[in-house]
N, C-alpha and C positions, 0 to 999 in steps of 0.2 A: 681390219675391215672398216670401211667408212660407213657413215649413216645411210647413204643411198644404197650401198651394196647390201647392208643388213636389211633394209626395208624391202629390197627386191627378193632376198632370200625368204623373208617372212611371207611375202605375197605368194611365192612359189610353194611354200609349205602349206598355206591355207588352200591354195588351189588343189594341191595333192590330197589334202584331207577331204575336201569337198568331193573330189573325183572318187576316192575310195569309199566315202560314206554313201554315195549314190550306188556304188556297186553292191554294198552289203545292205542297202536300205530294206529290201524284202525281209531279210533275217532280222534286222534291228527293229523294224516295225512290228514284226510278229512278237518279238520279245516285249516290246512296249505294250502291245495289245494284251498279251498274257498277264502283264503286271496289273493293268487296269481291270481286266476280267476277274482275276483272282482276288484283287482288292474288293471288287463289288460283291463277289460271292461271300468272302469273309465278312464284309459289312452286313450283308443280309443275314447270315447265320448268327452273327454275334449281336445283332440288333443295333448296329452303329449306323450313322449317316453314310451316304455314298462318299461324301468328301473325306470323312474319317477313314473309310476303307481304302480309298485310293492313296491317301496320305500314308496309311500304315503300309500299304504295298510298296511304295517307293522308299520309305524309311527302312523297311525290312530288306527289300531287294538290294538296296545300295549299301547294306550292312552297317547303317548308322545305328539303328535300333535304340531310339530314345527311351522306350519302355512305358510311355504313358498310355498306350493302347496295347493290351495283351489279350490274345485269343484264349478263350476258356475251353472251347469244345475241341475234341480230338481231331475232327476233320479240319477245323480251322487251323490247328497247329500243323497238321500235315501240309496244308496249303501254304502256310508260312514258311515251312522248310523249302517247298518248291519255289516260293518267291525268292528265297535266298540264293538258290542255285541259278534261277533265272537272272537275278541281278548280277551275279558273278559272270555269267555269260555275256550280259550287256556290257559290263565294265571291260571284260577281256576283249570284246569285239571293238570297242572304242579305242582301247589301248593298242590293239593290233593295227587299226587304221592309222593311229598317230605314229607308231613306229615305222610303218611302211612309208608314210608321208615324209618322215625324217630321212629315211634311206634314199628315197627318190630325190629329195631336195639336196642332200649332201652330194650325191652322185652328179647331179646336174651342175651344182656349184663348182665341183672339182673339174668337171669337163670345161666349163667356161673359164676357169682359172688357167687351165693348161693350153687354151687357145691363144 
């Protein structure tokens, strides 16, 4: 595969990712909103700044978990667990978009090769 061909395949992949991302945007945006809202609630309950709460939400939701912010209250810990599930759903959604985009790109590439 030459450079121009590879560049075209990449462009088709990015177009497919963008298309499917727009399809699932309502779901993805809801998951993002839940991350922010849960982070703000935890920040309020724990006495953290809003920035720290949102940071905690994304670090927890994306299962990175650095550990410098740790909720002490039971309700905050339950919300942190929900953040973890929410982050897994976000990651899975993005992975599904990427896999579908790869499938579409490979199928289109094979069809062009057979012509």
